[in-house]
LOSEDO-419603 format. One line per 4 residues: number of its first residue (from 0); their letters; for each residue x, z, y of N, C-alpha, C. Coordinates in pm, 1 decimal, always signed. Example, Ala and Ser with C-alpha at 12.3 -4.5 7.8 and 13.67 -1.06 7.14 Angstrom:
BEGIN
0) as) +1319.0:+780.0:-569.0:+1230.0:+780.0:-450.0:+1320.0:+780.0:-330.0 | +1285.0:+708.0:-225.0:+1367.0:+714.0:-106.0:+1290.0:+787.0:+3.0
***
This chain:
BEGIN
0) melt) +84.0:+0.0:-117.1:+0.0:+0.0:+0.0:+88.6:+0.0:+123.4 | +47.3:-78.1:+220.7:+117.7:-82.7:+348.3:+19.8:-51.2:+459.9 | +68.5:+18.6:+561.6:-13.0:+56.1:+676.4:+51.3:+3.4:+804.1 | -29.9:-47.9:+892.9:+15.4:-87.8:+1025.4:-75.0:-18.4:+1126.4
4) rsed) -25.2:-1.7:+1245.1:-100.8:+72.1:+1346.1:-81.9:+5.7:+1480.9 | -192.2:-16.3:+1550.1:-186.4:-64.9:+1687.4:-295.8:+7.4:+1765.4 | -276.7:+19.9:+1894.3:-377.1:+89.5:+1973.1:-378.5:+39.8:+2115.4 | -493.3:+62.1:+2177.9:-506.8:+37.1:+2320.1:-564.7:+164.2:+2381.6
8) darl) -619.1:+154.6:+2500.6:-670.1:+274.5:+2567.3:-789.3:+336.2:+2495.1 | -870.5:+253.4:+2429.3:-996.2:+302.7:+2373.1:-994.3:+328.7:+2223.4 | -916.3:+251.8:+2148.2:-922.2:+269.4:+2003.2:-790.1:+241.0:+1934.2 | -781.9:+293.0:+1815.8:-667.1:+272.1:+1729.3:-712.2:+182.1:+1615.1
12) vlgi) -631.7:+84.3:+1580.5:-661.7:-2.9:+1466.4:-557.0:+25.0:+1359.7 | -606.0:+67.8:+1243.7:-518.4:+95.0:+1130.7:-537.7:-16.7:+1029.1 | -431.8:-92.5:+1005.6:-435.4:-199.6:+906.4:-392.0:-144.9:+771.6 | -471.7:-172.0:+670.1:-443.1:-123.8:+535.1:-435.1:-245.1:+444.5
16) sgkc) -326.4:-257.1:+368.8:-312.3:-372.2:+279.3:-251.9:-329.1:+146.2 | -269.6:-415.0:+45.8:-213.2:-389.0:-86.7:-305.9:-307.2:-173.7 | -246.6:-226.8:-261.8:-322.0:-144.5:-356.8:-365.6:-14.3:-290.6 | -494.7:+7.5:-286.0:-550.0:+131.2:-230.4:-612.3:+209.7:-344.0
20) tveh) -525.5:+272.1:-419.9:-566.9:+343.9:-539.6:-514.5:+487.3:-533.4 | -548.0:+564.2:-634.4:-514.5:+706.7:-635.9:-365.4:+731.6:-614.4 | -279.7:+641.4:-657.6:-135.2:+658.7:-637.9:-96.8:+666.4:-490.1 | -179.2:+606.7:-405.3:-148.6:+600.4:-262.0:-242.3:+687.2:-178.8
24) aasl) -325.5:+766.2:-244.7:-427.7:+844.4:-174.1:-368.5:+943.0:-74.0 | -263.7:+1011.2:-111.0:-206.2:+1112.4:-21.7:-154.7:+1049.7:+107.8 | -83.7:+938.7:+97.5:-31.7:+876.2:+219.7:-143.5:+816.2:+303.8 | -246.6:+761.8:+239.8:-360.4:+708.5:+315.8:-436.0:+822.1:+383.4
28) real) -454.3:+931.1:+312.1:-523.2:+1047.3:+370.0:-449.5:+1094.9:+494.8 | -318.8:+1106.7:+487.1:-239.9:+1151.5:+601.9:-252.5:+1054.0:+719.4 | -248.7:+924.9:+690.3:-261.1:+824.2:+796.8:-398.5:+831.2:+863.0 | -501.8:+851.3:+782.7:-637.4:+860.4:+838.2:-654.2:+988.3:+919.2
32) ldav) -602.3:+1100.1:+870.0:-608.9:+1225.2:+946.3:-536.7:+1212.2:+1079.4 | -420.4:+1150.0:+1077.6:-344.0:+1128.7:+1200.0:-421.8:+1039.4:+1296.9 | -483.1:+934.9:+1244.4:-560.8:+842.5:+1328.5:-680.2:+913.2:+1392.3 | -749.9:+992.6:+1315.2:-866.2:+1065.0:+1367.2:-823.5:+1165.9:+1473.2
36) stgk) -708.5:+1226.7:+1455.0:-662.3:+1331.5:+1547.0:-626.0:+1278.0:+1685.7 | -614.3:+1146.8:+1701.0:-581.1:+1091.1:+1832.8:-695.2:+1107.2:+1931.8 | -817.9:+1126.0:+1879.8:-934.2:+1138.0:+1967.9:-989.3:+1004.1:+2014.1 | -922.2:+896.5:+1975.9:-969.0:+762.4:+2011.1:-1065.6:+712.0:+1905.1
40) glal) -1133.0:+602.2:+1937.0:-1212.3:+534.6:+1836.2:-1120.1:+480.9:+1728.0 | -1172.8:+461.4:+1608.0:-1090.6:+414.8:+1497.2:-1153.5:+292.9:+1432.2 | -1073.9:+189.6:+1416.9:-1115.1:+69.4:+1344.4:-1014.8:+46.2:+1232.3 | -1066.1:+9.1:+1116.4:-979.6:-21.0:+1002.9:-982.1:-169.3:+974.4
44) dvsd) -865.8:-225.6:+950.1:-854.3:-364.1:+905.3:-823.3:-358.4:+756.1 | -923.7:-392.0:+674.6:-907.9:-388.8:+528.6:-910.2:-529.4:+470.0 | -879.6:-627.9:+552.4:-887.2:-767.5:+508.8:-782.2:-803.7:+404.5 | -673.3:-728.2:+397.7:-566.6:-757.7:+302.2:-555.9:-655.3:+189.4
48) vaev) -661.3:-578.2:+169.0:-662.6:-482.1:+58.4:-680.8:-561.1:-71.2 | -589.2:-541.1:-165.2:-588.3:-619.7:-289.0:-653.8:-549.2:-407.1 | -649.5:-416.6:-407.0:-705.0:-339.4:-518.6:-758.2:-208.0:-463.7 | -875.0:-166.6:-514.2:-943.0:-47.9:-463.5:-993.3:+34.3:-580.8
52) dvtf) -986.7:+166.2:-566.2:-1057.1:+252.2:-659.9:-1144.2:+348.6:-577.9 | -1213.6:+434.9:-646.3:-1309.1:+523.1:-579.9:-1240.1:+618.9:-481.9 | -1114.5:+648.4:-503.0:-1041.2:+736.6:-412.2:-1038.0:+678.1:-271.5 | -1011.7:+549.9:-261.0:-1010.1:+480.7:-131.3:-1146.2:+491.5:-63.6
56) lqll) -1250.8:+467.3:-139.8:-1385.8:+472.1:-84.1:-1423.4:+613.3:-41.2 | -1381.7:+712.6:-115.8:-1406.8:+851.9:-78.6:-1334.3:+886.9:+51.7 | -1212.9:+836.7:+68.5:-1139.4:+861.8:+192.5:-1205.8:+793.5:+312.2 | -1259.3:+673.2:+291.1:-1333.2:+606.1:+398.7:-1456.0:+687.2:+438.6
60) lsta) -1529.3:+735.2:+339.2:-1649.0:+814.1:+367.3:-1612.5:+943.2:+440.3 | -1510.8:+1011.6:+395.0:-1467.9:+1134.6:+460.2:-1427.9:+1109.1:+605.4 | -1358.8:+998.7:+628.7:-1318.7:+961.9:+764.7:-1440.8:+933.5:+850.9 | -1536.6:+859.3:+796.3:-1658.8:+828.3:+871.0:-1735.3:+956.1:+905.5
64) ltla) -1743.4:+1049.7:+812.7:-1813.0:+1176.5:+837.4:-1740.9:+1259.6:+943.5 | -1609.7:+1261.9:+939.2:-1531.7:+1335.5:+1038.4:-1550.8:+1275.8:+1176.5 | -1545.8:+1144.8:+1186.6:-1566.6:+1078.3:+1315.5:-1707.6:+1104.2:+1368.1 | -1806.9:+1097.6:+1279.6:-1946.3:+1119.6:+1320.5:-1963.9:+1260.6:+1377.3
68) rdgk) -1896.6:+1355.8:+1317.9:-1903.6:+1494.1:+1366.3:-1856.0:+1503.3:+1511.8 | -1765.3:+1413.1:+1548.8:-1712.4:+1410.1:+1685.2:-1781.8:+1306.7:+1773.4 | -1894.9:+1253.1:+1725.6:-1971.9:+1156.6:+1804.4:-1917.0:+1015.9:+1803.4 | -1833.2:+984.3:+1707.2:-1773.9:+850.0:+1697.0:-1816.0:+786.8:+1565.1
72) sler) -1784.9:+659.9:+1550.8:-1814.7:+592.5:+1424.7:-1690.8:+517.3:+1375.9 | -1686.7:+497.4:+1246.3:-1578.2:+420.4:+1185.8:-1611.0:+273.1:+1203.4 | -1522.7:+200.7:+1267.9:-1542.8:+58.2:+1292.0:-1452.7:-22.9:+1201.0 | -1481.4:-150.9:+1197.9:-1400.7:-241.9:+1117.4:-1341.5:-348.7:+1208.3
76) sgpv) -1218.4:-384.3:+1181.2:-1152.6:-492.8:+1251.8:-1124.4:-601.9:+1149.0 | -1187.9:-715.2:+1163.4:-1170.0:-823.9:+1067.8:-1263.8:-812.6:+949.4 | -1253.8:-907.2:+859.0:-1341.9:-907.6:+741.9:-1299.2:-804.6:+637.1 | -1389.1:-777.1:+545.2:-1359.7:-688.9:+432.2:-1303.0:-774.8:+319.8
80) svaa) -1195.3:-729.0:+258.1:-1138.7:-804.9:+146.1:-1238.1:-810.0:+30.7 | -1221.1:-908.0:-54.7:-1307.8:-921.6:-172.5:-1299.4:-796.3:-258.4 | -1179.0:-744.8:-279.4:-1161.0:-625.8:-363.8:-1236.3:-505.6:-307.3 | -1224.5:-482.5:-177.1:-1292.4:-368.3:-115.1:-1443.6:-387.1:-116.9
84) sqaa) -1487.8:-507.5:-89.1:-1630.9:-535.7:-89.3:-1692.8:-515.5:-227.0 | -1628.9:-568.8:-328.6:-1680.9:-554.2:-464.7:-1683.2:-408.4:-508.5 | -1577.1:-335.7:-481.1:-1571.2:-194.7:-519.7:-1680.0:-113.7:-449.6 | -1700.4:-140.4:-322.0:-1803.5:-68.3:-246.3:-1943.3:-100.5:-298.1
88) risg) -1964.6:-225.7:-331.7:-2095.1:-267.4:-382.0:-2122.6:-208.5:-520.6 | -2026.3:-218.7:-610.2:-2043.5:-170.8:-747.7:-2061.4:-18.6:-751.4 | -1986.0:+52.2:-671.1:-1989.3:+198.8:-672.2:-2106.9:+257.3:-594.6 | -2170.0:+176.9:-510.4:-2279.9:+225.9:-428.1:-2236.8:+273.7:-290.5
92) faqt) -2107.3:+276.8:-263.4:-2060.8:+322.4:-132.5:-2107.6:+229.9:-20.1 | -2131.3:+104.1:-49.6:-2177.4:+10.2:+53.7:-2316.1:+46.2:+105.7 | -2393.1:+121.3:+26.4:-2526.8:+162.9:+68.4:-2528.4:+303.0:+128.8 | -2416.2:+370.7:+129.1:-2407.9:+502.8:+190.8:-2431.0:+485.1:+340.8
96) pqla) -2524.0:+561.5:+399.1:-2554.7:+541.1:+541.8:-2432.5:+539.8:+633.4 | -2335.2:+624.2:+606.8:-2218.0:+631.9:+694.5:-2124.0:+513.0:+678.1 | -2138.3:+435.5:+570.2:-2050.8:+319.7:+548.3:-2125.6:+187.3:+545.4 | -2256.5:+191.3:+552.5:-2335.6:+68.3:+541.5:-2296.1:-34.1:+648.4
100) tffa) -2278.4:+10.3:+770.1:-2240.0:-81.9:+877.7:-2098.7:-134.4:+856.0 | -2009.8:-49.1:+808.5:-1871.8:-89.8:+783.8:-1866.1:-204.2:+682.1 | -1945.7:-195.3:+576.4:-1942.3:-297.1:+470.9:-2045.1:-409.1:+490.2 | -2134.9:-395.2:+587.1:-2235.4:-498.8:+611.9:-2169.8:-625.5:+665.5
104) deer) -2224.6:-737.3:+626.9:-2176.8:-864.8:+679.2:-2025.0:-874.5:+669.0 | -1975.7:-874.8:+545.4:-1833.1:-867.4:+517.8:-1748.7:-971.2:+588.8 | -1806.7:-1083.1:+625.4:-1727.1:-1192.0:+684.8:-1713.7:-1181.6:+836.1 | -1785.7:-1090.5:+898.4:-1777.3:-1084.1:+1044.2:-1638.6:-1038.2:+1086.4
108) dg) -1602.7:-1070.8:+1206.0:-1473.5:-1030.9:+1259.7:-1497.3:-922.5:+1363.1 | -1462.7:-799.3:+1326.8:-1477.2:-687.3:+1420.7:-1603.1:-611.8:+1403.6
***
């Protein structure tokens, strides 16, 4: 898994690529906690995610819930990768209210 980070005045964009599985959960969790702690809006670019397991989806949900508690929402930058979309759909995470918008219309940009 590889992470990239860019930000402007209003939001931070965290790019996530490669394998997003339990082996990488700790480093992804730390990156998401750090991103949330900035106090800015957060957008994730998951367009290059190649492999996903339920751990990744649980971390997305936890991040969305944490942001919601602070009056923010988890946004998406770019399209959802096929791997992430399929995993979210099969597991039911795509229908979770806090992630439904994130996974809706997978091909949209932003």
